[in-house]
N, C-alpha and C positions, 0 to 999 in steps of 0.2 A: 504494500500500500504506500502511496505517497500523497501528499497534500501540498498544493500550491497555495502559498500564503495569499497571493493576489485573488484567489478564487473564494476566499472566506471573508465574511463580513463581520465587523465588530458589532456587538450587541451592547447597547447602553444599559448598564446595571445600576445607574444612579450615582449621585453625589460625586461627580467628576471622574467616574470610572467606566471604562468600556473593556469588554473581553471578546476574544476570538478563539473559539474552539478549533484546534488543528487536528492532528491525527489522534485516533483513539481506538481502543478495543475494549472488551469487557474488563480487562486487567490493568490497563494503563491509559492515561490521557495527558495530552500536551495542550496547554492553554497560554495564549499571549494576552497580557493585560496592560492597559495604559491608564495612568492616574494623573490628574492635574496636580500642580503644586498645591499643597494644603489638603489634599484629599486624605481621608482616613478610611482604612480598612478596619472596621470595628472588631473588637475582640470577639472571637467565635471559635467553635471547634467542630470537627466532623470526624467520622470514622476512617477517613482516608489518610494514608501517609502522603506527605507532600514534600517535594523539593522545589525550592524557588531559586531562580538565577536572575540577578539584577543586570539587565541589558544596558539600561540608561538611567541616570539620575541618582538621587540620594534619598534614603528613607530611614526612618527609625523602626526597627523590628522589635516587637514586644512579644514576650512569651511568659506564660504563667510560671512563677517561681524563679525567674531569671531577671537580671538587670537588662534594661533596654540597651540595644546596640545600634550604632549607626552603620548602615551598609551603603556601599557605593557600587558603581558599575563594575562587574566582574565578581562580586561577592555572591555567596549562596547561603541558603538556610535550609534546615531540615526540620519538618514538623511531624512528630510522632502522632499516631492515631489518637484522637480525642484530647489533644493538647490545646488549651486556650491560647490563641495567638492573634496578632493584628499588626497593622502598620500605620505609620503616619508619614506622608510624603513631604519632604522638605523642598523638593524641586519636582518638575514633571518626571514621571517614572515610567519605564517600560520593563515589565517582568515576563519571564517565562516560567510558568508553574507546571509541574508534572505531578499527577495524582495516581495513586494505586489503592484500590481499584479505581476505575473511571468514575467521574461524578455524573451520575444520571440526572441530577438536578440542573446540570449545565446544558443538557440537550433539549 
């Protein structure tokens, strides 16, 4: 399977955030997200494991039980299943998130 980014459209998910679902199967999903400066990804949790890669921008990553950390382009984060986490975007941000299993709620 392959997915051409130009063939996928962003979906507005509110509060300065859009997302584009790229390749996925039942077991894994690849999602591109863009956030405006000042956008907040509210603290939340889900049963999926998640790895995020910061493509562009600077954000504050928040995780339950840990100190906040500032992440820049090229940095990554790993979210275990059911861990409370969120972000605050200091600049416009572009992320690549990978979930396992796939997020049915994104389809």
